[in-house]
C-alpha positions in Angstrom: 86.0 -24.5 99.4 83.4 -22.8 97.1 83.8 -19.2 98.3 87.5 -19.5 97.5 89.2 -20.0 94.2 93.0 -20.5 93.3 94.5 -18.1 90.6 94.3 -21.5 88.0 90.9 -22.0 88.5 90.0 -17.9 88.1 92.6 -18.5 84.5 90.2 -21.4 83.6 87.0 -19.5 84.3 88.0 -16.5 82.5 89.9 -18.6 79.6 86.2 -20.4 79.0 84.9 -16.7 79.3 86.8 -15.6 76.1 86.4 -19.1 74.2 82.6 -18.8 74.7 82.7 -15.3 74.0 84.3 -15.8 70.4 82.0 -18.5 69.4 79.0 -16.2 70.5 80.0 -12.9 68.8 78.6 -13.7 65.3 75.3 -13.6 67.0 76.4 -10.4 69.0 77.7 -8.4 66.2 77.2 -4.7 67.3 76.2 -4.8 70.6 79.5 -3.5 72.4 80.1 -1.1 69.4 83.3 -1.5 68.0 84.7 -3.1 70.7 84.5 -6.8 70.2 82.3 -9.1 72.9 85.3 -10.8 73.9 87.1 -7.9 74.6 84.6 -6.3 76.4 84.0 -9.4 78.7 87.6 -9.6 79.6 86.9 -5.8 80.8 84.6 -7.6 83.7 87.1 -9.7 84.8 87.1 -7.8 88.3 83.5 -8.4 88.5 83.3 -12.6 88.7 83.3 -12.6 92.5 80.4 -10.5 92.4 78.4 -12.3 89.6 78.1 -15.6 92.0 76.9 -13.8 94.9 74.6 -11.0 95.7 76.3 -10.6 99.0 79.7 -10.5 97.7 81.8 -7.0 97.8 81.6 -5.6 94.2 85.0 -4.0 93.8 85.9 -0.9 92.7 87.5 -1.8 89.8 84.2 -3.5 88.9 82.1 -0.6 89.4 84.1 1.5 87.4 84.2 -0.7 84.8 80.1 -1.3 84.8 80.0 2.3 85.0 81.7 3.2 82.2 80.2 0.3 79.9 76.8 2.3 80.8 78.1 5.3 79.4 79.4 4.0 76.6 76.9 1.1 75.3 74.4 -0.7 78.0 73.3 -3.0 75.6 77.0 -4.4 75.6 76.5 -5.3 79.5 73.3 -7.5 78.9 74.6 -8.9 75.9 77.8 -10.3 78.0 75.4 -11.3 80.9 73.1 -13.3 78.6 76.1 -15.4 76.9 76.5 -18.3 76.4 80.0 -18.1 77.8 78.6 -16.1 81.1 76.6 -19.2 81.5 79.3 -21.7 81.1 81.2 -19.6 83.4 78.9 -19.9 86.0 77.6 -15.9 86.2 74.4 -16.1 87.4 72.4 -13.4 85.1 70.0 -12.3 88.2 72.8 -11.6 90.4 75.0 -10.1 87.8 72.2 -7.5 87.2 72.2 -6.0 90.5 75.6 -5.0 90.1 74.7 -1.6 89.0 72.4 -0.8 91.8 75.4 -2.4 94.2 78.0 0.0 92.6 75.2 3.0 93.5 75.6 3.7 89.4 73.2 6.8 89.0 72.9 6.4 85.3 71.6 3.0 85.4 68.4 2.3 83.2 66.3 1.1 86.2 63.2 -0.9 85.0 65.1 -1.9 82.0 64.9 -5.3 80.7 67.6 -7.3 80.0 66.4 -10.8 79.0 64.1 -11.9 81.4 66.0 -9.9 84.3 65.1 -6.0 85.3 67.5 -3.7 86.2 66.8 -2.7 89.6 
């Protein structure tokens, strides 16, 4: 039951994610460049399944979004993963931080810290 979410459940999670990001945006101003942090977070919705289970398949759409974020603003990804919204949405930062490696993103900053987490 925990492994499958209905469309309504996913909508609630995404909605919560957006609300918390909007509230948190003031504290994270600038980490996503000119893009508001809530917009940047919404772009990562294809990653929702992969941020809760390290064994879950990471979709091509997720890998594409994360790769693009590393090219444009790697600090933005970290800000999103450590946000109160991510925590409220049930995102495990320790698992989420493994997505770049799971996507075989070559330009990821290996060993770079994101809070108490390190990019593998």
